[in-house]
C-alpha positions as CSV (number, residue, x, y, z in Angstrom):
1,X,11.3,-12.1,75.2
2,X,11.9,-9.2,72.8
3,X,14.2,-11.4,70.7
4,X,11.6,-14.1,70.3
5,X,8.9,-11.5,69.5
6,X,11.2,-10.1,66.8
7,X,11.8,-13.5,65.3
8,X,8.1,-14.2,65.2
9,X,7.4,-10.9,63.5
10,X,10.2,-11.6,60.9
11,X,8.7,-15.0,60.3
12,X,5.2,-13.4,59.7
13,X,6.8,-10.9,57.3
14,X,8.5,-13.7,55.3
15,X,5.3,-15.7,55.2
16,X,3.4,-12.6,53.9
17,X,6.1,-12.0,51.2
18,X,5.9,-15.6,50.2
19,X,2.2,-15.4,49.8
20,X,2.6,-12.3,47.6
21,X,5.1,-14.0,45.4
22,X,2.8,-17.0,45.0
23,X,0.0,-14.7,44.0
24,X,2.2,-12.9,41.5
25,X,3.3,-16.2,40.0
26,X,-0.3,-17.4,39.7
27,X,-1.3,-14.1,38.0
28,X,1.6,-14.4,35.6
29,X,0.7,-18.0,34.8
30,X,-2.8,-16.9,34.0
31,X,-1.5,-14.1,31.8
32,X,0.7,-16.5,29.9
33,X,-2.1,-19.1,29.5
34,X,-4.4,-16.3,28.2
35,X,-1.6,-15.1,25.9
36,X,-1.2,-18.6,24.4
37,X,-4.9,-19.0,23.9
38,X,-5.3,-15.5,22.4
39,X,-2.5,-16.0,19.9
40,X,-4.0,-19.3,18.8
41,X,-7.4,-17.8,18.3
42,X,-6.4,-14.7,16.4
43,X,-6.2,-15.3,12.7
44,X,-4.7,-13.8,10.8
45,X,-2.1,-12.0,12.9
46,X,-1.6,-8.2,12.4
47,X,1.8,-8.4,10.9
48,X,3.1,-5.5,8.8
49,X,4.4,-6.4,5.3
50,X,3.0,-9.9,5.3
51,X,0.0,-11.1,3.3
52,X,-1.3,-8.7,0.7
53,X,-4.6,-7.1,1.6
54,X,-6.1,-4.3,-0.4
55,X,-7.4,-2.2,2.5
56,X,-7.1,-3.6,6.1
57,X,-9.3,-1.8,8.5
58,X,-7.6,-0.9,11.8
59,X,-8.3,1.2,14.8
60,X,-4.8,1.5,16.4
61,X,-1.2,1.9,15.3
62,X,1.8,0.7,17.3
63,X,5.4,2.0,16.8
64,X,8.8,1.2,18.2
65,X,11.8,3.5,18.5
66,X,15.4,4.0,19.2
67,X,14.2,5.9,22.3
68,X,13.5,2.5,23.9
69,X,9.7,2.7,23.9
70,X,6.7,1.2,22.2
71,X,3.8,3.7,21.5
72,X,0.1,3.1,21.0
73,X,-1.7,5.5,18.7
74,X,-5.3,6.2,17.8
75,X,-6.2,6.7,14.2
76,X,-6.6,10.5,14.9
77,X,-3.0,10.8,15.8
78,X,-3.2,10.9,19.6
79,X,-0.8,8.8,21.6
80,X,-2.9,6.4,23.8
81,X,0.0,4.9,25.7
82,X,3.7,4.4,26.0
83,X,5.2,1.0,27.0
84,X,8.5,1.2,28.7
85,X,10.8,-1.6,29.9
86,X,13.3,-2.3,27.2
87,X,16.9,-1.2,28.0
88,X,17.9,-0.3,24.4
89,X,16.4,0.6,21.1
90,X,13.2,-1.3,20.2
91,X,13.6,-2.6,16.6
92,X,10.6,-4.7,15.8
93,X,6.9,-5.2,16.6
94,X,3.9,-7.4,15.9
95,X,0.4,-7.0,17.2
96,X,-2.6,-9.3,18.1
97,X,-6.0,-8.2,19.3
98,X,-4.9,-8.3,23.0
99,X,-1.1,-8.2,23.0
100,X,1.9,-6.4,21.5
101,X,5.2,-8.1,21.0
102,X,8.4,-6.0,20.8
103,X,12.0,-7.0,20.0
104,X,14.9,-4.9,21.2
105,X,18.6,-4.3,20.8
106,X,18.7,-5.4,24.5
107,X,18.3,-9.0,23.0
108,X,14.9,-9.5,24.7
109,X,11.3,-9.8,23.4
110,X,8.6,-8.4,25.6
111,X,4.8,-9.2,25.5
112,X,2.6,-6.3,26.5
113,X,-1.1,-6.2,27.5
114,X,-2.6,-3.6,25.1
115,X,-5.2,-2.4,27.5
116,X,-3.0,-2.0,30.6
117,X,0.4,-1.4,29.0
118,X,1.8,-4.0,31.5
119,X,4.6,-6.3,30.4
120,X,3.3,-9.8,30.9
121,X,6.2,-11.9,29.5
122,X,9.9,-11.6,28.6
123,X,11.6,-14.0,26.1
124,X,15.4,-14.3,26.5
125,X,17.8,-16.4,24.5
126,X,19.1,-14.3,21.6
127,X,22.7,-13.1,21.8
128,X,22.1,-10.2,19.4
129,X,19.4,-7.6,18.9
130,X,15.9,-8.8,18.0
131,X,15.5,-7.2,14.6
132,X,12.3,-8.9,13.3
133,X,9.2,-10.6,14.7
134,X,6.3,-12.5,13.1
135,X,3.5,-14.9,14.1
136,X,2.6,-18.1,12.4
137,X,-0.6,-19.4,14.0
138,X,0.3,-19.6,17.7
139,X,4.0,-19.6,16.9
140,X,6.0,-16.5,17.8
141,X,9.2,-16.2,15.6
142,X,12.1,-13.8,15.9
143,X,15.1,-12.9,13.8
144,X,18.2,-11.5,15.3
145,X,21.6,-10.0,14.9
146,X,23.0,-13.3,16.1
147,X,22.2,-14.7,12.6
148,X,19.5,-17.0,13.9
149,X,15.7,-17.3,13.8
150,X,14.0,-18.7,16.9
151,X,10.5,-20.0,17.6
152,X,9.1,-19.4,21.1
153,X,6.4,-21.1,23.2
154,X,4.2,-18.2,24.4
155,X,3.2,-20.2,27.5
156,X,6.6,-21.2,28.8
157,X,8.6,-18.4,27.2
158,X,11.2,-21.0,26.1
159,X,12.8,-21.3,22.7
160,X,11.5,-24.5,21.1
161,X,13.3,-24.3,17.7
162,X,16.2,-22.5,16.2
163,X,16.6,-22.0,12.4
164,X,20.3,-21.8,11.3
165,X,21.7,-21.0,7.9
166,X,22.0,-17.2,7.6
167,X,25.5,-15.7,7.9
168,X,24.3,-12.3,8.9
169,X,21.6,-10.4,10.8
170,X,18.1,-11.6,10.1
171,X,16.4,-8.2,9.6
172,X,13.1,-9.2,8.2
173,X,10.6,-12.1,8.7
174,X,7.3,-12.9,7.1
175,X,5.0,-15.9,7.7
176,X,2.4,-16.7,5.1
177,X,0.4,-19.9,4.2
178,X,2.2,-22.0,6.7
179,X,5.6,-20.9,5.4
180,X,8.3,-18.7,6.8
181,X,10.5,-16.3,4.8
182,X,13.5,-14.4,6.0
183,X,15.9,-11.7,4.7
184,X,19.4,-11.2,5.9
185,X,22.5,-9.0,5.7
186,X,24.2,-12.0,4.1
187,X,22.4,-10.9,0.8
188,X,20.0,-13.8,0.7
189,X,16.2,-14.4,1.0
190,X,15.3,-17.8,2.4
191,X,12.2,-20.0,2.7
192,X,11.9,-22.4,5.6
193,X,10.0,-25.5,6.5
194,X,8.8,-24.5,10.0
195,X,8.3,-27.9,11.6
196,X,11.7,-29.3,10.6
197,X,13.6,-25.9,10.5
198,X,15.1,-26.9,7.2
199,X,15.8,-24.2,4.6
200,X,13.8,-25.1,1.4
201,X,15.0,-22.3,-0.9
202,X,17.8,-19.7,-1.0
203,X,17.3,-16.8,-3.3
204,X,20.5,-14.8,-4.3
205,X,20.7,-11.7,-6.4
206,X,20.9,-8.7,-4.2
207,X,24.3,-7.0,-4.1
208,X,24.6,-6.3,-0.3
209,X,22.4,-6.8,2.7
210,X,18.6,-7.4,2.3
211,X,16.6,-5.4,4.8
212,X,13.0,-5.6,3.8
213,X,10.5,-8.4,2.9
214,X,6.9,-8.8,1.9
215,X,4.7,-11.6,0.4
216,X,2.0,-11.4,-2.3
217,X,-0.5,-14.1,-2.3
218,X,-2.0,-12.6,-5.4
219,X,1.1,-13.5,-7.4
220,X,2.5,-16.2,-5.1
221,X,5.7,-14.2,-5.0
222,X,8.0,-12.6,-2.4
223,X,9.4,-9.0,-2.6
224,X,12.6,-7.9,-1.0
225,X,14.5,-4.7,-0.7
226,X,18.2,-4.0,0.0
227,X,21.3,-1.9,0.2
228,X,21.7,-2.1,-3.6
229,X,18.7,0.3,-3.9
230,X,16.5,-2.3,-5.6
231,X,13.2,-4.0,-4.9
232,X,13.2,-7.6,-6.3
233,X,10.3,-10.0,-6.9
234,X,11.1,-13.7,-6.4
235,X,9.5,-17.0,-7.3
236,X,10.6,-18.8,-4.1
237,X,9.7,-22.3,-5.4
238,X,13.0,-22.2,-7.2
239,X,14.6,-19.0,-5.9
240,X,14.4,-17.2,-9.3
241,X,14.3,-13.4,-9.5
242,X,11.2,-12.4,-11.6
243,X,11.9,-8.7,-11.9
244,X,13.9,-5.8,-10.5
245,X,12.2,-2.5,-9.6
246,X,14.6,0.5,-9.7
247,X,13.7,4.0,-8.6
248,X,15.3,4.6,-5.2
249,X,18.6,6.3,-4.8
250,X,19.3,4.8,-1.4
251,X,19.0,1.6,0.7
252,X,15.5,0.1,0.5
253,X,14.6,-0.3,4.2
254,X,10.9,-1.4,4.2
255,X,8.1,-2.8,2.1
256,X,4.4,-3.3,2.2
257,X,2.3,-5.2,-0.4
258,X,-1.4,-5.0,-1.1
259,X,-3.3,-7.0,-3.7
260,X,-2.5,-4.4,-6.5
261,X,0.3,-2.2,-5.1
262,X,3.8,-2.4,-3.7
263,X,5.1,0.4,-1.4
264,X,8.8,0.8,-0.7
265,X,10.6,3.1,1.7
266,X,14.2,4.1,1.5
267,X,17.0,6.0,3.3
268,X,16.7,8.5,0.4
269,X,13.8,9.8,2.4
270,X,11.2,8.8,-0.2
271,X,8.4,6.2,-0.3
272,X,7.5,4.9,-3.7
273,X,4.2,3.4,-4.8
274,X,4.4,0.7,-7.5
275,X,1.1,-0.1,-9.3
276,X,0.4,-3.2,-11.3
277,X,-0.4,-2.8,-15.0
278,X,-0.9,-6.2,-16.5
279,X,2.4,-8.0,-15.9
280,X,4.3,-4.8,-15.1
281,X,4.9,-2.9,-11.9
282,X,5.3,0.9,-12.5
283,X,6.3,3.6,-10.1
284,X,3.3,5.9,-10.0
285,X,3.7,8.1,-6.9
286,X,6.5,9.4,-4.6
287,X,5.7,10.4,-1.0
288,X,8.3,12.9,0.4
289,X,8.1,14.7,3.7
290,X,10.6,13.2,6.1
291,X,13.9,15.0,6.9
292,X,15.7,11.7,7.3
293,X,15.5,8.1,6.0
294,X,12.2,6.2,5.9
295,X,12.6,3.1,8.2
296,X,9.1,1.6,8.3
297,X,5.7,1.8,6.6
298,X,2.3,0.3,6.6
299,X,-1.0,0.7,4.7
300,X,-4.4,0.7,6.5
301,X,-7.8,2.5,6.2
302,X,-6.9,3.7,2.7
303,X,-3.9,5.5,4.2
304,X,-0.2,5.1,4.0
305,X,1.8,5.5,7.2
306,X,5.6,6.2,7.0
307,X,8.0,6.2,9.9
308,X,11.4,7.8,9.9
309,X,14.7,8.4,11.6
310,X,13.4,11.9,12.2
311,X,11.2,10.4,14.9
312,X,7.9,11.2,13.2
313,X,5.2,9.1,11.6
314,X,3.3,10.7,8.7
315,X,-0.1,9.8,7.4
316,X,-0.9,10.0,3.7
317,X,-4.3,9.8,2.0
318,X,-3.9,7.3,-0.9
319,X,-6.7,8.7,-3.0
320,X,-5.1,12.1,-3.3
321,X,-1.5,11.6,-2.2
322,X,-1.9,14.5,0.3
323,X,-0.5,14.5,3.8
324,X,-2.8,13.9,6.7
325,X,-2.0,13.8,10.4
326,X,1.4,13.3,12.0
327,X,2.1,11.1,15.0
328,X,4.6,12.9,17.1
329,X,6.0,11.8,20.4
330,X,9.0,9.6,19.9
331,X,12.3,11.3,20.6
332,X,14.5,9.2,18.2
333,X,14.3,7.1,15.1
334,X,11.1,5.0,14.6
335,X,12.1,1.5,13.6
336,X,8.8,-0.4,13.1
337,X,5.1,0.0,12.7
338,X,2.3,-2.5,13.4
339,X,-1.5,-2.2,13.6
340,X,-4.5,-3.7,15.4
341,X,-7.3,-4.7,13.1
342,X,-10.8,-3.2,13.6
343,X,-13.1,-5.8,15.0
344,X,-16.4,-3.8,15.0
345,X,-18.3,-3.1,11.9
346,X,-16.6,-0.3,9.9
347,X,-18.3,3.1,9.7
348,X,-19.1,4.4,6.2
349,X,-17.3,7.7,5.6
350,X,-17.2,10.2,2.7
351,X,-14.5,10.3,0.1
352,X,-13.3,13.6,1.6
353,X,-12.0,11.6,4.6
354,X,-9.5,9.7,2.4
């Protein structure tokens, strides 16, 4: 009968849909397994403002924005892709050779396949915006406006550990030499034992929120920047402030450390370069071009990249201090910058290119 034929067709449609769902789940499972393996194999991770490195060679830059997108850029300034999926401002990023992780004010973390731009995993659990991300080996760690730090299993997308102790937004995270460091709007910098989640050291000294963090393996010290307009260097074995760098007239929003230099960005619109002279750090250059506050920066290929609330990313040649290309495409504030390291042999270029 017509009714029986209709029921048979409906059953066939349901069976077909079920097979498609099974295939999609299998593909996602393969993506997640590859994601876990890829993270475990990639050392060191491409985290901005982590371990000092004099001149990392990179071939791509990644940025996140208040406009809700992640953008992939070539070193010539061209946009190679736009990743969409978040429902609010994208605040943080970290990059491996095959995947990009982004944290958003929508309280989710997304993992993206760099080549296809496809979102391959979503991590949910935070009850505040995801303000900071870092990788420690195969561990993905996130800091949030809910005052917590979480560790995630890339394969299952589940939270496996929670670090509690901060009394404010965890706006910066750095992993280095098996240790985790965090900075918070509660005015503290903390060092954590990752396996036990115990806080080993609390450093106090900033007058107001701490927004930026970087680690120097050259000096075994941690640098932080905050609302009090200062950059501070810490001995985190005992939580002692070693020195205070003063030069900005606004909130210090971002930091990057190389083996011999410290770069700090501020909402005064300026990026300062601090050079090491013996035991002293002295401000030697000021980079000014943005119409609004500098929110993120990184150093790669002998160039400084600064990102701003004006929506632009500017490139600077460190040898001369001159402006290079601008990366233009975001329609709102750029909150974070990450890079993918160059894996092929670097090409020798003339000094005029720097």
